[in-house]
matplotlib code that plots the C-alpha trace (Angstrom):
import matplotlib.pyplot as plt

x = [67.7, 68.6, 67.6, 69.5, 68.0, 71.0, 70.5, 73.0, 74.5, 74.7, 76.3, 78.8, 79.8, 81.2, 83.8, 85.7, 87.2, 88.3, 87.2, 88.5, 85.3, 83.1, 85.3, 85.1, 81.3, 81.3, 84.1, 81.9, 78.9, 81.3, 81.6, 77.7, 76.7, 79.0, 78.6, 80.7, 83.5, 83.8, 84.3, 87.9, 89.7, 88.4, 88.5, 91.8, 91.5, 87.7, 89.1, 91.4, 88.7, 86.5, 88.7, 89.4, 85.8, 85.6, 88.8, 88.8, 85.6, 86.6, 85.7, 81.9, 80.2, 81.7, 78.5, 76.3, 77.6, 75.5, 72.7, 70.2, 70.6, 69.3, 71.1, 70.7, 73.6, 75.2, 76.7, 79.0, 78.9, 80.7, 84.2, 85.4, 87.7, 89.0, 91.4, 90.5, 92.2, 90.2, 90.9, 89.7, 86.6, 85.6, 86.4, 83.2, 81.4, 82.0, 80.5, 77.3, 74.9, 71.7, 69.3, 71.1, 70.4, 66.9, 66.4, 67.8, 66.3, 62.6, 63.4, 64.2, 62.9, 59.6, 60.7, 58.7, 59.9, 63.7, 65.4, 67.5, 71.0, 69.7, 68.2, 71.2, 72.2, 69.0, 69.1, 72.9, 74.1, 77.8, 78.7, 76.8, 79.1, 81.8, 81.6, 80.8, 84.0, 86.0, 85.0, 85.5, 89.1, 89.7, 88.5, 90.1, 93.6, 93.4, 91.6, 92.3, 95.1, 97.9, 96.1, 96.0, 99.4, 98.6, 95.2, 95.7, 98.3, 95.2, 92.9, 95.4, 95.9, 92.1, 91.6, 93.8, 92.6, 89.3, 90.2, 91.6, 88.7, 87.2, 89.0, 89.5, 86.0, 83.4, 80.9, 78.9, 81.8, 83.2, 79.8, 79.1, 82.2, 82.4, 81.4, 79.1, 76.5, 76.2, 74.5, 74.4, 71.4, 71.6, 69.9, 69.6, 72.4, 71.4, 72.9, 71.8, 70.8, 67.6, 66.8, 64.3, 64.8, 64.1, 64.9, 66.3, 69.4, 68.8, 71.7, 74.2, 77.5, 77.7, 80.5, 82.0, 83.4, 85.9, 86.4, 88.2, 85.5, 82.5, 81.8, 80.2, 77.6, 77.3, 76.3, 74.7, 74.4, 71.5, 70.8, 73.7, 72.1, 74.8, 76.2, 74.7, 77.8, 77.9, 80.5, 81.6, 84.2, 87.6, 90.0, 92.7, 90.8, 93.2, 95.6, 93.7, 94.9, 98.1, 98.6, 98.8, 102.0, 102.7, 103.1, 105.9, 104.9, 104.1, 103.6, 100.1, 98.3, 99.4, 97.6, 97.6, 95.2, 98.4, 100.5, 98.8, 97.6, 99.8, 98.7, 97.2, 95.3, 94.3, 93.2, 90.8, 89.2, 88.4, 87.3, 84.8, 82.5, 80.2, 80.1, 82.0, 83.3, 87.0, 86.6, 85.2, 88.0, 90.7, 89.3, 88.4, 91.8, 94.2, 95.4, 95.4, 92.8, 94.9, 96.5, 93.0, 92.1, 95.3, 94.7, 90.8, 91.8, 94.1, 91.2, 88.8, 91.4, 91.5, 87.8, 87.2, 85.8, 82.8, 82.1, 78.7, 77.1, 74.3, 73.1, 75.8, 78.2, 80.4, 80.2, 82.9, 81.7, 82.8, 82.7, 81.7, 85.1, 86.5, 84.2, 85.4, 88.8, 88.3, 86.1, 88.6, 91.9, 91.3, 90.0, 93.5, 93.1, 92.2, 95.4, 97.1, 98.5, 96.5]
y = [47.7, 46.0, 48.2, 46.9, 48.6, 48.6, 49.0, 50.5, 47.4, 45.5, 49.0, 49.3, 45.6, 46.6, 44.5, 44.1, 40.4, 39.0, 36.3, 34.1, 32.1, 34.9, 36.2, 32.8, 33.9, 37.4, 36.1, 33.8, 36.6, 38.7, 35.9, 35.2, 38.8, 39.6, 36.2, 38.0, 40.4, 41.2, 45.0, 46.4, 45.3, 41.6, 41.7, 39.3, 37.3, 36.7, 35.0, 33.4, 32.0, 30.9, 28.3, 27.3, 26.2, 25.3, 23.0, 21.7, 19.4, 19.5, 22.8, 22.2, 22.4, 25.7, 26.6, 26.1, 29.2, 31.4, 28.7, 31.7, 35.1, 34.2, 31.2, 29.7, 31.5, 27.9, 27.6, 30.7, 31.0, 34.1, 34.3, 32.0, 34.5, 38.2, 36.7, 32.7, 30.8, 28.9, 25.6, 27.0, 28.1, 25.1, 22.9, 25.5, 24.7, 20.7, 20.7, 22.3, 20.9, 19.3, 21.3, 24.7, 23.3, 22.6, 25.9, 28.1, 26.4, 26.9, 30.8, 30.5, 27.9, 25.7, 22.4, 20.1, 21.8, 22.5, 22.9, 19.6, 21.5, 22.2, 18.8, 17.0, 19.3, 17.7, 13.8, 13.5, 16.1, 15.2, 14.2, 17.1, 19.4, 17.6, 18.0, 21.6, 22.3, 20.2, 22.4, 25.5, 24.6, 23.0, 26.6, 28.5, 26.6, 27.3, 30.7, 32.7, 31.4, 32.9, 36.6, 35.9, 37.2, 40.7, 40.9, 39.8, 42.5, 44.9, 43.6, 43.9, 47.5, 48.0, 46.4, 48.5, 51.6, 51.0, 49.3, 53.4, 54.5, 52.9, 53.4, 57.2, 58.3, 55.2, 53.0, 56.3, 57.7, 54.5, 53.4, 56.8, 56.5, 52.8, 52.7, 54.5, 51.6, 51.1, 54.2, 54.9, 57.2, 56.4, 53.6, 52.2, 50.7, 50.7, 48.3, 49.6, 46.6, 45.1, 43.0, 44.4, 43.6, 44.8, 43.5, 44.5, 43.7, 43.2, 42.9, 41.2, 42.0, 43.9, 42.1, 44.0, 42.0, 43.9, 41.6, 42.5, 40.9, 42.7, 44.3, 41.2, 41.0, 43.2, 40.1, 40.3, 37.2, 37.5, 34.2, 33.9, 33.7, 36.4, 38.3, 40.5, 40.3, 42.8, 42.5, 45.6, 46.8, 46.8, 49.2, 48.1, 45.9, 47.3, 44.6, 42.1, 43.7, 44.6, 41.0, 40.2, 40.0, 43.2, 43.5, 45.0, 48.8, 47.6, 44.2, 42.4, 43.2, 46.7, 48.6, 51.5, 54.0, 53.7, 54.6, 57.6, 58.9, 57.1, 54.0, 55.5, 58.0, 55.2, 53.2, 56.5, 56.3, 53.2, 53.0, 56.1, 53.5, 54.2, 58.0, 57.5, 60.0, 60.9, 58.9, 56.1, 56.0, 56.3, 52.9, 51.3, 52.0, 51.6, 55.3, 58.2, 60.4, 63.4, 61.4, 60.8, 64.0, 65.1, 63.0, 64.0, 67.8, 66.5, 65.0, 67.6, 70.1, 67.5, 67.4, 63.9, 63.5, 65.8, 66.9, 67.1, 67.7, 65.2, 65.7, 66.0, 64.0, 65.1, 62.3, 62.6, 60.5, 60.0, 62.5, 61.5, 62.0, 59.9, 57.2, 57.1, 56.8, 53.9, 52.5, 52.7, 53.4, 51.3, 47.7, 45.9, 46.6, 43.1, 41.7, 44.5, 45.4, 48.2]
z = [84.4, 87.7, 90.7, 93.9, 97.3, 99.6, 103.4, 105.7, 107.0, 103.4, 102.0, 105.2, 104.3, 100.7, 99.5, 96.3, 95.0, 91.6, 90.0, 86.9, 87.0, 86.1, 83.6, 82.1, 82.1, 80.9, 78.2, 76.4, 76.6, 74.6, 72.0, 72.3, 71.6, 69.4, 66.4, 63.9, 64.7, 68.7, 69.2, 69.9, 72.3, 72.4, 68.5, 68.2, 71.6, 70.5, 66.9, 69.3, 71.6, 68.9, 67.4, 70.7, 70.7, 67.4, 67.7, 71.5, 72.3, 76.0, 76.1, 75.1, 78.6, 79.2, 76.9, 79.4, 81.5, 78.4, 77.8, 79.1, 80.0, 83.4, 84.7, 87.8, 90.6, 91.6, 88.1, 88.7, 92.8, 94.1, 94.9, 98.0, 98.8, 97.7, 95.1, 94.5, 91.7, 89.3, 90.5, 94.1, 92.3, 90.2, 93.9, 95.2, 91.9, 92.0, 95.5, 94.9, 97.4, 95.7, 98.0, 96.6, 93.8, 94.4, 95.7, 92.9, 89.7, 90.4, 90.9, 87.2, 85.6, 86.4, 88.1, 86.0, 82.8, 83.2, 79.9, 78.3, 79.4, 83.3, 83.8, 84.3, 87.4, 89.1, 87.8, 87.9, 89.7, 90.7, 87.2, 85.3, 87.9, 87.1, 83.7, 83.3, 85.6, 83.7, 80.3, 82.1, 83.0, 79.3, 78.0, 80.1, 79.8, 76.1, 76.0, 78.5, 80.0, 77.8, 78.3, 82.7, 83.5, 81.9, 82.9, 86.5, 86.4, 85.5, 88.3, 90.6, 89.7, 89.7, 93.0, 94.8, 93.2, 94.4, 97.9, 98.3, 97.0, 99.7, 102.8, 101.9, 100.7, 101.9, 100.0, 98.3, 96.8, 95.6, 94.1, 92.6, 90.7, 89.5, 86.1, 83.3, 83.7, 87.0, 88.9, 92.2, 94.0, 97.2, 98.2, 95.2, 92.9, 89.4, 86.5, 83.0, 80.9, 79.1, 82.0, 84.3, 88.0, 91.6, 94.8, 98.4, 100.1, 103.6, 106.5, 103.5, 102.2, 98.9, 96.8, 94.0, 90.8, 88.5, 85.3, 82.2, 80.0, 81.5, 78.8, 78.1, 80.5, 83.5, 85.7, 89.5, 91.7, 94.2, 95.3, 98.0, 101.6, 102.7, 99.8, 96.6, 94.2, 91.2, 88.3, 86.7, 84.0, 85.0, 84.0, 81.7, 79.5, 76.6, 77.9, 75.6, 72.8, 74.0, 74.7, 70.7, 68.7, 67.6, 63.5, 61.5, 60.1, 56.3, 57.2, 56.8, 59.8, 60.3, 62.4, 59.7, 62.4, 64.9, 62.2, 61.1, 64.5, 67.2, 69.5, 72.2, 70.0, 67.9, 71.0, 72.0, 68.6, 68.4, 72.1, 71.1, 68.9, 71.5, 73.5, 76.7, 79.6, 80.1, 83.5, 81.3, 78.5, 81.0, 83.0, 79.8, 78.3, 81.5, 81.0, 83.4, 83.0, 82.4, 79.4, 77.8, 78.0, 76.5, 73.2, 73.4, 73.1, 70.1, 68.3, 69.1, 67.9, 64.6, 64.0, 64.6, 67.6, 69.2, 72.9, 74.0, 77.5, 78.8, 82.1, 84.6, 82.4, 79.3, 76.8, 73.7, 70.6, 66.9, 64.1, 60.5, 60.0, 62.7, 62.2, 58.7, 60.1, 62.6, 59.8, 56.9, 58.0, 61.1, 59.4, 59.9, 63.8, 64.9, 64.3, 65.3, 68.9, 69.3]

ax = plt.figure().add_subplot(projection="3d")
ax.plot(x, y, z, "-o")
ax.set_aspect("equal")
plt.show()
C-alpha cells in the first residue's frame, strides 16, 4: 500500500491532467507484468506492441522506464500542463537539470553503486536523456499513436466527468469515487499495490492523472517539490479493443462469445475476470452504470455471474459457468473487436 497523508491546502489544490508520457510508462508495465497474454482489453494491442519492441530497435531505450519497480521520478516528470503533447513532455525530460537527478537518485539507489542502466544519466546526462526521449518517441509512434485518437477522446470525457464532480462536490467526493484500488479515508489517500510506502504531502498540489493503461500500474510521483501526482484507471479502456479490426462472423478470429451473448455482455463477462462493482465495470468499459446494471441482471439470471456484498461494496464475479464461457468459448477474443 502507498499511503499519502494530504493536508487541507494540498487537498484543496486538487487538479486533473492527462499525460501521454505516463501512458507510455504504464503501457510498458502492462507488457512487463503480463509476459504471456495480456488481459482484455489490452490483448490485441499488447501483441502489436510486443512486435514493435522486437522489430523496431529504436524503441529499446523506452524499456528503461520499467527497468525497476521504483524508478526516479525524473524519468517520467509530472505533466507541464493540463493536456500536454508527448513532444512537450519529452522536452521537459530532455531538459532535466543535473541537480534534479543528483537529488532524486539517492532516494532509490546508492549513488556509489548505481545499476548499469541508471549510471549514464549521471555520467553522460544530456546524451542519456536524449536516447531515452528518442526511444520513447519511437515506441509511441509505432505502438500507441495508432490508438491515440480514440484514447484521447476517452480521456477527454474522463477529465470532463471528473472536473464536473470536483466543481460540484469538491475533492473529498472526487477521491472517494476515483477507483476501486484508490481509497480515500480523510486525510489519507491509499493506493492498493504491493509496494509499502507512506509519506505526508504538506502545502503541495495533488495532481490526478487518468490513464488508459493504468491497469499496468498505479503510479505515484512524490519527488516534485510542489506536486504529488497520482495516476488511476480512466474510464473507457475498452477503446483499445474497439480500435482493432472487426472480424467477419465465421471468419478466423471471430469473437464467438460476442456472437453468443452480444458484444457488450461479452465485454462485461471478460471484465469480470477480477471481481468488480457496477461503477468499476462502468469505468473500465466506458459504459453508463445503468447499462452495466442491465447486462449484469441478465447474466445473473442466466447463472453465469454472482453478486456478493463485501463491506459497503457489492462485487460481481464469474460463476464456474461464466468462467467456462470466457475460457472455452471466448478464446478468440484477442483478435476480435470485443
